[in-house]
C-alpha positions in Angstrom: 0.0 0.0 0.0 2.9 2.3 0.9 4.5 1.6 -2.4 1.5 2.4 -4.4 1.0 5.8 -2.8 4.6 6.6 -3.3 4.5 5.7 -7.1 1.3 7.8 -7.3 2.9 10.9 -5.9 6.0 10.4 -8.0 3.7 10.2 -11.1 1.8 13.3 -9.9 5.1 15.1 -9.4 6.3 14.4 -12.9 3.0 15.2 -14.4 2.8 18.5 -12.6 6.4 19.3 -13.8 5.7 18.7 -17.4 2.4 20.7 -17.1 4.3 23.9 -15.7 7.7 23.4 -17.6 6.2 22.2 -20.8 6.9 19.0 -22.6 10.2 19.0 -24.7 9.5 19.6 -28.5 10.6 17.1 -31.1 12.5 18.6 -33.9 12.8 16.4 -37.0 14.9 17.0 -40.0 13.4 17.3 -43.7 14.8 13.8 -44.2 12.8 12.4 -41.4 9.7 14.3 -42.5 10.1 12.8 -46.0 10.3 9.3 -44.5 7.1 9.9 -42.7 5.4 11.0 -45.8 6.4 8.1 -47.6 5.4 5.6 -44.8 1.9 7.3 -44.4 1.5 7.3 -48.4 2.3 3.5 -48.4 -0.1 2.9 -45.4 -2.9 4.7 -47.2 -2.4 2.9 -50.5 -2.5 -0.4 -48.7 -5.7 0.5 -46.7 -7.3 1.5 -49.9 -6.4 -1.6 -51.8 -7.8 -3.8 -48.9 -11.1 -1.9 -49.0 -10.7 0.1 -45.8 -11.8 3.4 -47.4 -12.2 5.5 -44.2 -8.8 4.5 -42.7 -7.3 5.1 -46.3 -8.7 8.5 -46.5 -7.5 9.5 -43.0 -4.2 8.2 -43.9 -4.2 10.0 -47.2 -4.9 13.3 -45.4 -2.0 12.6 -42.9 0.2 12.1 -46.0 -0.8 15.5 -47.5 -0.2 17.2 -44.1 3.1 15.4 -43.8 4.1 16.4 -47.4 3.2 20.0 -46.3 5.4 19.8 -43.3 8.3 18.5 -45.2 8.1 21.3 -47.8 8.0 23.8 -45.0 11.0 22.3 -43.4 12.9 22.1 -46.8 12.0 25.9 -47.3 13.2 26.8 -43.9 16.5 24.9 -44.3 17.1 26.6 -47.7 16.3 30.0 -46.2 18.7 29.5 -43.4 21.5 28.2 -45.6 21.0 31.3 -47.8 21.1 33.6 -44.8 24.2 32.1 -43.2 26.2 31.9 -46.3 25.9 35.4 -47.1 26.3 36.5 -43.5 29.4 34.7 -42.6 31.0 34.4 -46.0 33.7 37.1 -47.1 35.4 36.9 -50.4 39.2 36.7 -50.4 41.0 39.9 -50.0 42.3 39.9 -53.6 38.7 39.6 -54.9 37.4 42.4 -52.8 40.3 44.9 -53.9 39.7 43.9 -57.5 35.9 44.7 -57.1 36.8 48.0 -55.5 39.0 49.0 -58.2 36.6 48.1 -60.9 33.8 50.3 -59.5 35.8 53.5 -59.8 
């Protein structure tokens, strides 16, 4: 009986901690999102071929949403790559002087 109460109090403490601090977010790469899209697409095709139309349509909607999330993640990666490549890249000194000389 004492062990059960202690386990319940510990579960309550963990739940309260997650409630107030927030659960950690999962960050998937675009490759992981693409794999999820493929898996959901295969599952929806399989369901539709087996005659389970409701399940197939729900999985199809999940596939469309997963593809949208993949597309957004890919756009974000490209945007970040463009930003950091122009922000932290400097041309070699000889190229900079050549450019400045040509402008005059």
